[in-house]
SEVEX-797921 format. One record per residue (C-alpha): residue in three letters; z, x, y. Coordinates in steps of 0.001 Angstrom, whole numbers. Example, Ala and Ser with C-alpha at 12.3 -4.5 7.8 and 13.67 -1.06 7.14 Angstrom:
R     r         w         u         v
R   ALA      7800     12300     -4500
R   SER      7140     13670     -1060
END
This chain:
R     r         w         u         v
R   UNK   -109986     63824     18310
R   UNK   -106637     64063     16706
R   UNK   -106636     65420     13185
R   UNK   -106249     62813     10502
R   UNK   -105270     63103      6876
R   UNK   -105957     60704      4115
R   UNK   -103196     59903      1665
R   UNK   -103774     60541     -2008
R   UNK   -102570     58012     -4567
R   UNK    -99887     60387     -5706
R   UNK    -98550     60550     -2177
R   UNK    -97641     56908     -1778
R   UNK    -94929     56641       938
R   UNK    -92573     54863     -1332
R   UNK    -92862     57569     -3899
R   UNK    -92493     60305     -1343
R   UNK    -89430     58757       274
R   UNK    -87521     57716     -2850
R   UNK    -88518     59879     -5786
R   UNK    -85089     59967     -7480
R   UNK    -84451     56230     -7269
R   UNK    -87452     55698     -9504
R   UNK    -86827     58541    -11917
R   UNK    -83170     57635    -12686
R   UNK    -83728     53995    -13656
R   UNK    -86571     55047    -15842
R   UNK    -84366     57684    -17556
R   UNK    -81437     55241    -17991
R   UNK    -83635     52516    -19437
R   UNK    -85166     55039    -21779
R   UNK    -81730     55995    -23024
R   UNK    -80750     52363    -23475
R   UNK    -83904     51715    -25438
R   UNK    -83153     54789    -27535
R   UNK    -79614     53633    -28279
R   UNK    -80821     50128    -29098
R   UNK    -83492     51527    -31358
R   UNK    -80955     53708    -33151
R   UNK    -78600     50745    -33479
R   UNK    -81378     48600    -34840
R   UNK    -82353     51298    -37322
R   UNK    -78675     51689    -38364
R   UNK    -78354     47933    -38757
R   UNK    -81512     47826    -40784
R   UNK    -80259     50664    -42967
R   UNK    -76728     49279    -43455
R   UNK    -77334     45549    -43622
R   UNK    -74364     43811    -45209
R   UNK    -72406     47068    -45224
R   UNK    -71788     46382    -41532
R   UNK    -69362     43680    -42613
R   UNK    -67368     46101    -44773
R   UNK    -67260     48585    -41904
R   UNK    -66065     45938    -39452
R   UNK    -63389     44865    -41964
R   UNK    -62287     48488    -42329
R   UNK    -62163     48979    -38560
R   UNK    -60192     45741    -38093
R   UNK    -57650     46774    -40726
R   UNK    -57297     50265    -39223
R   UNK    -56854     48907    -35703
R   UNK    -54333     46292    -36839
R   UNK    -52295     48843    -38809
R   UNK    -52342     51332    -35960
R   UNK    -51095     48803    -33414
R   UNK    -48413     47652    -35849
R   UNK    -47248     51253    -36320
R   UNK    -46871     51766    -32594
R   UNK    -44994     48467    -32287
R   UNK    -42619     49307    -35159
R   UNK    -41948     52740    -33728
R   UNK    -41301     51376    -30239
R   UNK    -39052     48527    -31398
R   UNK    -37026     50088    -34210
R   UNK    -36702     53746    -33212
R   UNK    -34884     55272    -30276
R   UNK    -37642     57430    -28816
R   UNK    -35441     59581    -26600
R   UNK    -34936     62429    -29072
R   UNK    -38339     62285    -30800
R   UNK    -40517     65331    -30174
R   UNK    -44108     64756    -29106
R   UNK    -45337     66789    -32090
R   UNK    -43452     64482    -34469
R   UNK    -44961     61439    -32808
R   UNK    -48443     62920    -33107
R   UNK    -47905     63813    -36775
R   UNK    -46791     60257    -37412
R   UNK    -49921     58826    -35793
R   UNK    -52317     61246    -37505
R   UNK    -50717     60766    -40918
R   UNK    -50638     57031    -40384
R   UNK    -54328     57014    -39498
R   UNK    -55087     58608    -42868
R   UNK    -53128     55911    -44706
R   UNK    -54753     53217    -42562
R   UNK    -58257     54495    -43283
R   UNK    -57595     54396    -47012
R   UNK    -56067     50915    -46824
R   UNK    -58910     49767    -44559
R   UNK    -61580     51039    -46937
R   UNK    -59862     49212    -49787
R   UNK    -59687     46096    -47610
R   UNK    -63453     46206    -47047
R   UNK    -64246     47170    -50635
R   UNK    -65021     43641    -51950
R   UNK    -67702     43176    -49280
R   UNK    -69132     46635    -49955
R   UNK    -69341     45873    -53674
R   UNK    -71040     42548    -53012
R   UNK    -73579     44143    -50670
R   UNK    -74344     46957    -53043
R   UNK    -74638     44891    -56203
R   UNK    -76245     41637    -55024
R   UNK    -79951     41483    -54318
R   UNK    -81200     40064    -51008
R   UNK    -82373     36885    -52682
R   UNK    -79060     36415    -54421
R   UNK    -77096     37015    -51194
R   UNK    -79265     34450    -49400
R   UNK    -78315     31574    -51683
R   UNK    -76226     28874    -49917
R   UNK    -73411     28929    -52471
R   UNK    -73129     32702    -52157
R   UNK    -73086     32444    -48367
R   UNK    -70258     29916    -48585
R   UNK    -68340     32282    -50864
R   UNK    -68876     35059    -48343
R   UNK    -67563     32857    -45544
R   UNK    -64465     31986    -47567
R   UNK    -63889     35713    -48136
R   UNK    -64276     36506    -44441
R   UNK    -61885     33749    -43408
R   UNK    -59347     34866    -46013
R   UNK    -59565     38438    -44757
R   UNK    -59139     37483    -41118
R   UNK    -56119     35333    -42008
R   UNK    -54676     38059    -44206
R   UNK    -54469     40694    -41459
R   UNK    -52144     38798    -39064
R   UNK    -50164     37462    -42047
R   UNK    -49655     41036    -43264
R   UNK    -48419     42024    -39808
R   UNK    -45846     39200    -39860
R   UNK    -44677     40090    -43382
R   UNK    -44404     43788    -42586
R   UNK    -42482     43153    -39385
R   UNK    -39952     40842    -41037
R   UNK    -39558     43170    -44018
R   UNK    -39059     46190    -41749
R   UNK    -36496     44250    -39739
R   UNK    -34512     43539    -42927
R   UNK    -34923     46809    -44853
R   UNK    -35972     49457    -42299
R   UNK    -38869     50096    -44628
R   UNK    -42504     49385    -45294
R   UNK    -43288     46984    -48118
R   UNK    -41876     48654    -51219
R   UNK    -40881     47789    -54773
R   UNK    -38409     45172    -53478
R   UNK    -41323     43217    -52008
R   UNK    -43187     43563    -55299
R   UNK    -40174     42369    -57302
R   UNK    -39681     39384    -55029
R   UNK    -43103     38028    -55957
R   UNK    -41777     37377    -59459
R   UNK    -39279     34837    -58093
R   UNK    -41241     32526    -55758
R   UNK    -38597     29766    -55745
R   UNK    -35838     31889    -54204
R   UNK    -38158     33838    -51930
R   UNK    -40118     30889    -50549
R   UNK    -36931     28903    -49934
R   UNK    -35278     31940    -48344
R   UNK    -38231     32523    -46006
R   UNK    -38428     28810    -45135
R   UNK    -34729     28668    -44255
R   UNK    -34646     32016    -42433
R   UNK    -37695     32051    -40179
R   UNK    -39833     29664    -38061
R   UNK    -42473     29435    -40769
R   UNK    -44559     26664    -39168
R   UNK    -44840     28537    -35866
R   UNK    -45659     31826    -37582
R   UNK    -48303     30289    -39820
R   UNK    -49806     28468    -36832
R   UNK    -50119     31768    -34994
R   UNK    -51660     33422    -38038
R   UNK    -54146     30556    -38399
R   UNK    -55170     30661    -34739
R   UNK    -55705     34414    -34707
R   UNK    -57498     34462    -38041
R   UNK    -59645     31467    -37149
R   UNK    -60617     32957    -33790
R   UNK    -61673     36230    -35378
R   UNK    -63684     34375    -37998
R   UNK    -65490     32347    -35320
R   UNK    -66169     35504    -33316
R   UNK    -67743     37470    -36156
R   UNK    -69262     34729    -38344
R   UNK    -72759     34703    -36854
R   UNK    -72880     38483    -36608
R   UNK    -71949     38758    -40288
R   UNK    -74656     36278    -41287
R   UNK    -77218     38302    -39337
R   UNK    -76068     41413    -41170
R   UNK    -76443     39651    -44508
R   UNK    -79945     38510    -43536
R   UNK    -81041     42092    -42930
R   UNK    -83027     43135    -45990
R   UNK    -82043     46301    -47826
R   UNK    -84014     48259    -50340
R   UNK    -82428     48773    -53726
R   UNK    -82097     52457    -52891
R   UNK    -80234     51739    -49654
R   UNK    -77947     49229    -51328
R   UNK    -76916     51547    -54139
R   UNK    -76784     54590    -51875
R   UNK    -74586     52821    -49346
R   UNK    -72241     51630    -52066
R   UNK    -72040     55142    -53522
R   UNK    -71122     56603    -50131
R   UNK    -68478     53930    -49590
R   UNK    -66953     54444    -53033
R   UNK    -66963     58229    -52686
R   UNK    -65242     58017    -49302
R   UNK    -62595     55668    -50705
R   UNK    -62033     57701    -53862
R   UNK    -61939     60997    -51994
R   UNK    -59403     59738    -49479
R   UNK    -57346     58136    -52246
R   UNK    -57286     61322    -54320
R   UNK    -56057     63391    -51383
R   UNK    -53429     60941    -50069
R   UNK    -49946     60511    -51539
R   UNK    -46652     58894    -50584
R   UNK    -45178     62364    -50101
R   UNK    -47560     62956    -47193
R   UNK    -45672     60295    -45200
R   UNK    -42706     62662    -44851
R   UNK    -43551     63922    -41388
R   UNK    -39951     64500    -40293
R   UNK    -36317     64490    -41403
R   UNK    -35985     60953    -40020
R   UNK    -36436     58359    -42763
R   UNK    -37430     55531    -40397
R   UNK    -40099     57646    -38689
R   UNK    -41490     58442    -42124
R   UNK    -41599     54735    -42897
R   UNK    -43536     54143    -39674
R   UNK    -45982     56862    -40679
R   UNK    -46809     54984    -43862
R   UNK    -48877     51891    -44435
R   UNK    -47389     48701    -45857
R   UNK    -50417     47755    -47932
R   UNK    -50604     51229    -49456
R   UNK    -46861     51425    -50190
R   UNK    -46834     47944    -51739
R   UNK    -49613     48878    -54173
R   UNK    -48008     52250    -54847
R   UNK    -44628     50789    -55780
R   UNK    -46226     48011    -57816
R   UNK    -48187     50616    -59759
R   UNK    -45264     53013    -60202
R   UNK    -42481     50562    -61130
R   UNK    -42729     51652    -64783
R   UNK    -44028     55206    -64429
R   UNK    -43435     58072    -66828
R   UNK    -40051     59566    -65892
R   UNK    -40556     62729    -67931
R   UNK    -43855     63440    -66199
R   UNK    -42631     63014    -62619
R   UNK    -39025     64314    -62590
R   UNK    -37386     67586    -63443
R   UNK    -36218     67770    -67038
R   UNK    -34412     70327    -69181
R   UNK    -33510     70822    -72812
R   UNK    -31507     67897    -74174
R   UNK    -28795     70166    -75541
R   UNK    -28314     71809    -72122
R   UNK    -28249     68553    -70179
R   UNK    -25945     66798    -72648
R   UNK    -23444     69639    -72486
R   UNK    -23540     69689    -68682
R   UNK    -22798     65951    -68531
R   UNK    -20151     66064    -71260
R   UNK    -18211     68680    -69271
R   UNK    -17994     66255    -66371
R   UNK    -17486     62964    -68215
R   UNK    -15345     63645    -71298
R   UNK    -11606     64213    -70936
R   UNK     -9756     66773    -73084
R   UNK     -8128     64072    -75246
R   UNK    -11333     62115    -75911
R   UNK    -12452     62092    -79530
R   UNK    -16239     62482    -79985
R   UNK    -17802     60308    -82667
R   UNK    -19272     62107    -85656
R   UNK    -22907     61589    -86684
R   UNK    -23696     59575    -83552
R   UNK    -27162     59586    -82029
R   UNK    -25534     59252    -78601
R   UNK    -24010     62556    -77410
R   UNK    -21463     60677    -75277
R   UNK    -20235     58358    -78034
R   UNK    -16467     58828    -78144
R   UNK    -13070     57210    -78339
R   UNK    -11389     57454    -74963
R   UNK     -7712     58368    -75043
R   UNK     -5617     56518    -72489
R   UNK     -2096     57534    -71420
R   UNK     -1174     53910    -70722
R   UNK      -164     51488    -73460
R   UNK     -2557     48591    -74040
R   UNK     -1898     45460    -71987
R   UNK     -3955     42323    -72702
R   UNK     -4437     41323    -69073
R   UNK     -7217     38998    -68064
R   UNK     -9894     40662    -65925
R   UNK    -11669     38922    -63045
R   UNK    -14376     40992    -61329
R   UNK    -15711     39480    -58108
R   UNK    -18961     40998    -56867
R   UNK    -19349     40039    -53216
R   UNK    -22982     39847    -52160
R   UNK    -23970     42509    -49580
R   UNK    -20381     43407    -48649
R   UNK    -20804     46943    -47363
R   UNK    -17866     49029    -46185
R   UNK    -19097     48792    -42607
R   UNK    -17979     45123    -42468
R   UNK    -14406     45691    -43682
R   UNK    -11541     45921    -41215
R   UNK     -9258     48108    -43359
R   UNK    -12167     50553    -43707
R   UNK    -12641     50917    -39969
R   UNK    -14613     47925    -38679
R   UNK    -13119     46351    -35530
R   UNK    -14961     42992    -35492
R   UNK    -12304     41129    -37500
R   UNK    -14893     39939    -40030
R   UNK    -12713     40297    -43153
R   UNK     -9108     39316    -42353
R   UNK     -8530     37856    -45868
R   UNK     -9834     40931    -47639
R   UNK     -7736     43104    -45323
R   UNK     -4666     41042    -46236
R   UNK     -5453     41270    -49955
R   UNK     -5597     45059    -49639
R   UNK     -1823     45032    -49134
R   UNK     -1404     43671    -52657
R   UNK     -3566     46154    -54495
R   UNK     -5220     49543    -54731
R   UNK     -8082     50112    -52280
R   UNK    -10786     52620    -53213
R   UNK    -12241     53748    -49892
R   UNK    -14808     56332    -50997
R   UNK    -17076     54401    -53369
R   UNK    -20869     54197    -53273
R   UNK    -23146     51606    -54840
R   UNK    -25721     53068    -57199
R   UNK    -28523     51118    -55497
R   UNK    -29302     48517    -52866
R   UNK    -29895     45518    -55132
R   UNK    -27486     43176    -56923
R   UNK    -29117     43982    -60265
R   UNK    -28167     47623    -59695
R   UNK    -24531     46672    -59190
R   UNK    -24424     44590    -62374
R   UNK    -26066     47404    -64308
R   UNK    -23619     50002    -63002
R   UNK    -20403     47967    -63157
R   UNK    -20992     46602    -66653
R   UNK    -22874     49402    -68446
R   UNK    -21741     52487    -66502
R   UNK    -25291     53830    -66906
R   UNK    -26849     55992    -64159
R   UNK    -29683     54181    -62374
R   UNK    -33267     54763    -63470
R   UNK    -35909     54920    -60726
R   UNK    -37228     51625    -59287
R   UNK    -36149     48699    -61535
R   UNK    -32683     48033    -62934
R   UNK    -32453     47767    -66700
R   UNK    -31711     44033    -66461
R   UNK    -35462     43514    -66191
R   UNK    -36659     46245    -68542
R   UNK    -37768     45824    -72097
R   UNK    -35122     47803    -74021
R   UNK    -32117     45729    -72938
R   UNK    -31404     43671    -76044
R   UNK    -28668     46055    -77216
R   UNK    -26886     47776    -74345
R   UNK    -23189     48607    -74480
R   UNK    -21183     46899    -71739
R   UNK    -17633     46300    -70601
R   UNK    -17961     42872    -72244
R   UNK    -18620     44565    -75603
R   UNK    -15490     46697    -75250
R   UNK    -13313     43694    -74452
R   UNK    -14931     41584    -77174
R   UNK    -13520     44099    -79635
R   UNK    -10083     43310    -78199
R   UNK    -10457     39561    -78692
R   UNK    -11412     38638    -75104
R   UNK    -13571     35663    -74131
R   UNK    -16323     36829    -71784
R   UNK    -17624     34632    -68973
R   UNK    -20338     35444    -66450
R   UNK    -20684     33171    -63410
R   UNK    -23287     33255    -60655
R   UNK    -23975     30879    -57817
R   UNK    -27722     31396    -58227
R   UNK    -30268     30955    -60978
R   UNK    -29790     33003    -64119
R   UNK    -33526     33662    -64268
R   UNK    -33402     35778    -61124
R   UNK    -33482     39517    -61933
R   UNK    -33130     38692    -65632
R   UNK    -29375     38150    -65287
R   UNK    -28982     35398    -67902
R   UNK    -31007     37088    -70637
R   UNK    -29256     40417    -70124
R   UNK    -25714     39045    -70058
R   UNK    -26078     36731    -73032
R   UNK    -27636     39551    -75073
R   UNK    -24977     42110    -74213
R   UNK    -21483     40836    -74771
R   UNK    -20992     37637    -72760
R   UNK    -20440     34452    -74748
R   UNK    -20290     32088    -71740
R   UNK    -22760     31894    -68853
R   UNK    -22726     29561    -65832
R   UNK    -25415     29347    -63144
R   UNK    -26576     27139    -60279
R   UNK    -27642     24218    -62487
R   UNK    -24105     23992    -63914
R   UNK    -22547     23083    -60531
R   UNK    -23323     19390    -60486
R   UNK    -21018     18548    -57574
R   UNK    -21748     21487    -55259
R   UNK    -20995     20749    -51625
R   UNK    -23542     23214    -50217
R   UNK    -26644     24932    -51551
R   UNK    -29209     27194    -49926
R   UNK    -32155     29265    -51121
R   UNK    -29987     31548    -53240
R   UNK    -27680     29017    -54854
R   UNK    -24369     27257    -54344
R   UNK    -21915     28340    -51696
R   UNK    -19106     30777    -52434
R   UNK    -16480     28047    -52217
R   UNK    -18296     26003    -54871
R   UNK    -18523     29066    -57079
R   UNK    -14845     29932    -56626
R   UNK    -13751     26343    -57190
R   UNK    -15459     26379    -60583
R   UNK    -14070     29867    -61272
R   UNK    -10527     28542    -60940
R   UNK    -11300     25746    -63385
R   UNK    -12850     28078    -65949
R   UNK    -10128     30726    -65680
R   UNK     -7429     28112    -66122
R   UNK     -9242     26656    -69130
R   UNK     -9700     30058    -70798
R   UNK     -6086     31014    -70136
R   UNK     -4853     27800    -71743
R   UNK     -6774     28675    -74904
R   UNK     -4357     31538    -75454
R   UNK     -6919     34352    -75401
R   UNK     -7339     37005    -72708
R   UNK    -10623     36714    -70854
R   UNK    -13108     38673    -68763
R   UNK    -14749     36735    -65934
R   UNK    -17477     38343    -63807
R   UNK    -18193     36316    -60665
R   UNK    -21296     36962    -58557
R   UNK    -21406     35389    -55079
R   UNK    -24572     34656    -53072
R   UNK    -23596     33311    -49631
R   UNK    -23719     36587    -47691
R   UNK    -27497     36757    -47780
R   UNK    -30292     35666    -45524
R   UNK    -30722     32834    -44450
R   UNK    -26935     33193    -43839
R   UNK    -26237     29465    -44048
R   UNK    -22864     28072    -45117
R   UNK    -20829     24839    -44987
R   UNK    -19774     23682    -41546
R   UNK    -16166     23680    -40398
R   UNK    -14910     26609    -42496
R   UNK    -14981     29199    -39749
R   UNK    -15055     28732    -35944
R   UNK    -18577     30140    -35725
R   UNK    -21561     28117    -36887
R   UNK    -24714     30121    -36174
R   UNK    -26510     31566    -39214
R   UNK    -26012     35294    -38630
R   UNK    -25088     38088    -40982
R   UNK    -21706     38570    -39326
R   UNK    -20860     34884    -39676
R   UNK    -21967     34906    -43314
R   UNK    -19490     37734    -43872
R   UNK    -16798     35706    -42138
R   UNK    -17524     32704    -44348
R   UNK    -17607     34795    -47541
R   UNK    -14258     36295    -46560
R   UNK    -12811     32843    -45870
R   UNK    -13952     31589    -49289
R   UNK    -12458     34660    -50962
R   UNK     -9154     34045    -49214
R   UNK     -9133     30399    -50304
R   UNK     -9787     31443    -53889
R   UNK     -6773     33760    -53948
R   UNK     -4573     31249    -52112
R   UNK     -5212     28688    -54836
R   UNK     -5225     31171    -57711
R   UNK     -1688     32321    -56877
R   UNK      -436     28843    -57778
R   UNK     -1995     28924    -61262
R   UNK      -581     30345    -64480
R   UNK     -3409     32806    -65227
R   UNK     -2841     34681    -61951
R   UNK       297     36472    -63176
R   UNK     -1607     37907    -66145
R   UNK     -4820     38961    -64429
R   UNK     -6274     42186    -63087
R   UNK     -8523     41305    -60150
R   UNK    -11355     43513    -58913
R   UNK    -13016     42588    -55603
R   UNK    -15945     44740    -54515
R   UNK    -19244     44752    -52676
R   UNK    -22277     44800    -54906
R   UNK    -24198     46897    -52346
R   UNK    -24506     47355    -48608
R   UNK    -26002     44639    -46444
R   UNK    -29177     46573    -45681
R   UNK    -30625     50049    -45767
R   UNK    -30421     51606    -42332
R   UNK    -30186     54920    -40562
R   UNK    -32408     57968    -40081
R   UNK    -31305     60237    -43003
R   UNK    -33857     60635    -45779
R   UNK    -31233     59326    -48207
R   UNK    -29302     56585    -46331
R   UNK    -25820     57255    -47717
R   UNK    -23914     55251    -45125
R   UNK    -25549     51986    -46171
R   UNK    -24506     52560    -49810
R   UNK    -20742     52600    -49201
R   UNK    -18895     49584    -50616
R   UNK    -15226     48501    -50717
R   UNK    -13463     48248    -54079
R   UNK    -10057     46599    -54378
R   UNK     -8136     46353    -57649
R   UNK     -5054     44110    -57855
R   UNK     -3113     44585    -61118
R   UNK      -595     41899    -62067
R   UNK      2355     44282    -62058
R   UNK      1964     45188    -58377
R   UNK      2278     48902    -59191
R   UNK      -353     49947    -56661
R   UNK       373     47500    -53838
R   UNK      -787     48876    -50496
R   UNK     -2043     52153    -51943
R   UNK     -5391     53881    -51489
R   UNK     -7530     56098    -53660
R   UNK     -9732     58529    -51740
R   UNK    -11483     60024    -54770
R   UNK    -15261     59979    -54452
R   UNK    -16891     57673    -56985
R   UNK    -19608     55088    -57547
R   UNK    -20055     51706    -59185
R   UNK    -20418     53551    -62502
R   UNK    -16683     54237    -62422
R   UNK    -15533     50605    -62226
R   UNK    -15522     49812    -65964
R   UNK    -13711     53032    -67017
R   UNK    -11138     52548    -64252
R   UNK    -10546     48903    -65264
R   UNK    -10124     49964    -68891
R   UNK     -7739     52675    -67770
R   UNK     -5555     50078    -66050
R   UNK     -5650     47875    -69147
R   UNK     -4448     50820    -71218
R   UNK     -5065     51626    -74859
R   UNK     -7896     53567    -76450
R   UNK    -11449     52248    -76580
R   UNK    -14902     53192    -77821
R   UNK    -17277     54278    -75087
R   UNK    -20697     55666    -74234
R   UNK    -20057     55173    -70499
R   UNK    -20956     57956    -68064
R   UNK    -18523     56725    -65431
R   UNK    -14899     57900    -65335
R   UNK    -11425     56553    -64695
R   UNK    -10970     57443    -61039
R   UNK     -7183     57316    -61380
R   UNK     -7296     60187    -63887
R   UNK     -9258     62533    -61597
R   UNK     -8321     65101    -59024
R   UNK    -10040     64507    -55654
R   UNK    -12216     67595    -56058
R   UNK    -13592     66241    -59345
R   UNK    -15233     63203    -57751
R   UNK    -18955     62581    -57440
R   UNK    -21274     59612    -56959
R   UNK    -24673     58865    -58495
R   UNK    -27206     56806    -56524
R   UNK    -30858     55743    -56463
R   UNK    -33007     54981    -53409
R   UNK    -36609     53953    -54110
R   UNK    -37939     56869    -56192
R   UNK    -35191     59322    -55180
R   UNK    -32205     60002    -57446
R   UNK    -29099     61637    -56044
R   UNK    -25719     63087    -56867
R   UNK    -23167     63356    -54065
R   UNK    -20434     65898    -54768
R   UNK    -16913     65917    -53362
R   UNK    -17637     69165    -51479
R   UNK    -20252     67367    -49346
R   UNK    -23358     68561    -51177
R   UNK    -26072     66008    -51928
R   UNK    -28598     66911    -54618
R   UNK    -31748     64776    -54526
R   UNK    -34351     64584    -57287
R   UNK    -37774     63334    -56243
R   UNK    -41114     62687    -57856
R   UNK    -43488     65589    -58437
R   UNK    -40502     67388    -59990
R   UNK    -38892     68101    -56632
R   UNK    -35236     68938    -56084
R   UNK    -33497     69422    -52746
R   UNK    -29979     70063    -51546
R   UNK    -28391     68755    -48350
R   UNK    -25059     69116    -46595
R   UNK    -23584     65767    -45563
R   UNK    -21752     65356    -42278
R   UNK    -18687     63259    -43294
R   UNK    -18459     61610    -39876
R   UNK    -22103     60684    -39213
R   UNK    -23625     60921    -42728
R   UNK    -26382     63084    -41240
R   UNK    -28106     65352    -43745
R   UNK    -28760     69032    -43165
R   UNK    -31327     70518    -45531
R   UNK    -29855     73528    -47350
R   UNK    -32674     74479    -49720
R   UNK    -32685     74358    -53485
R   UNK    -29464     73356    -55305
R   UNK    -27701     75924    -57436
R   UNK    -28506     75917    -61154
R   UNK    -25200     74381    -62234
R   UNK    -25361     71437    -59824
R   UNK    -29045     70887    -60527
R   UNK    -28547     70878    -64301
R   UNK    -25753     68291    -64027
R   UNK    -27845     66030    -61777
R   UNK    -30892     66311    -64008
R   UNK    -28644     65747    -67034
R   UNK    -27272     62394    -65860
R   UNK    -30620     60805    -65105
R   UNK    -32560     62364    -67955
R   UNK    -29860     61327    -70430
R   UNK    -29816     57752    -69121
R   UNK    -33594     57494    -69401
R   UNK    -33856     58929    -72902
R   UNK    -30885     57067    -74328
R   UNK    -32038     53762    -72908
R   UNK    -35629     54024    -74058
R   UNK    -34642     55255    -77504
R   UNK    -32194     52322    -77855
R   UNK    -29187     54634    -78101
R   UNK    -26989     53163    -75354
R   UNK    -24606     51858    -77967
R   UNK    -21931     53510    -80174
R   UNK    -23247     54153    -83656
R   UNK    -21328     57133    -85000
R   UNK    -18316     57480    -87230
R   UNK    -14831     57873    -85756
R   UNK    -12558     59996    -87926
END
């Protein structure tokens, strides 16, 4: 009989034929169960903290994608090294983690401090839902705001964004007229609403997970320690990952930079910047500012209080200073632009003296007013127009008041903006006109009346003041060349609201003003100054964007002595008042730190400027000394053709002392209320 074998239970054919097909599914399912169990235990241990972690992750992901988009759209990637790109991403991730933890902090605090029974109450749940919806709407709204701000300023949200919040009328109207607000807000609402719907039930389940008091307080402690530790080891300086300013801006985080600039807008100058003995700094500045024939005032608390000697005899000319909004040198034909944007200004240049090497002290209108009228070096962040020691500041208006001038300030916008009205009326101007005073304006936008309306009223006021038999100073501030770039129809061939067309319209209005002024009696007795208040926007890769600070300055004296001439001496907006007073002739009392450019040799020129928290002095030999926070000082060589900066190490002691001296002196004199002559003149 053939041999037979009985099968044992362990030798089932199916198990013998397919042993691995049974083992693998069992192993995989075991792993899945393990992961699920770990997830369940983590959920049970974290409870409502899951919501804070999801909020943090959402903020980090959103910020990271925005960074990549900004880099791709606004930076030419051809010359960027891979290591620089990686440093930008890694540094940015650090900023994003900190901002994300702060974004999720309210939920973490609520989870850690509220008991389970309290969190389960219906009214508390509704408050949680409102918070979640607000957060999910905030993230896409922040992306929109950052993108538009970066497009305008080549920068993350900085102190300009913080300052704008103080003036909601101008800003809201400007945004409404400049961008498709309804479409953008609809997109924000759809994205935010979809995210809320996606996570709402999950968040409620997390809230329903009970937590022991120990877990709640322990989780909150861990969250707070992580946030505090990351915050203590992260600074704005860490965003400097390259010599390219725009890459550094991409490396940052808009939420972080906004809070940083809001917090630091009134920081302690002496604590953050290099300082030196007051005697040393005063002497260094006096050597540069005072002329040999100047007579220092005795017993004055201001070391620069003096009587300025002037080789010209006094002439009681009227003075009209026109500050053209955002008119940078890169728009002006006679300064090299080939787009034919400023034919009227170019024609006017034949009648006067064109200064072609002048830099604005900052990138805001308030900075221009501060520099042109007070000749005070710029303090970091805010202009003094909005600071709290500005009730007694010496200005060009004060000097001319002592000569019997009437002093008129005119703006097309609201006097409340940037504190213009309060500053001007407190410091030498006896007449002030603003948007509400133009009752028959033909065109108005978010920033005020059009340039032609402003100039039409200027002609009326100048004629009226001239007929009173007194010389007058009139400072005229235009607003048309500003986003949303709208202007009256039919003035120029182009009609679309673009920056270039706004320049064309502003130039047309300026030309019309001079065409009509030439027919009026005051014209033959008036010194005109036409200049840009600042450049149109900050742009370019250099850490200090010099090119965007260049502005045209044209002075047209009534005698025609300088018709068609140019002055190449390096200077800044600080030098406008001393140069105007030099053309008027006669001696005058001064504490100004600017100089008469027509009394300088080219090698004596320099320009003082401020960009965010950086303070700079550009010398005529091409050296740029930059003072930064954390008591830093750097020196760069400037390429005159491209404005590229080449780091050259630490500045020499003499240049550094002069740079420190200007800014330290301005800070101390302003905050000790000494920016006014108070000594005795022998």
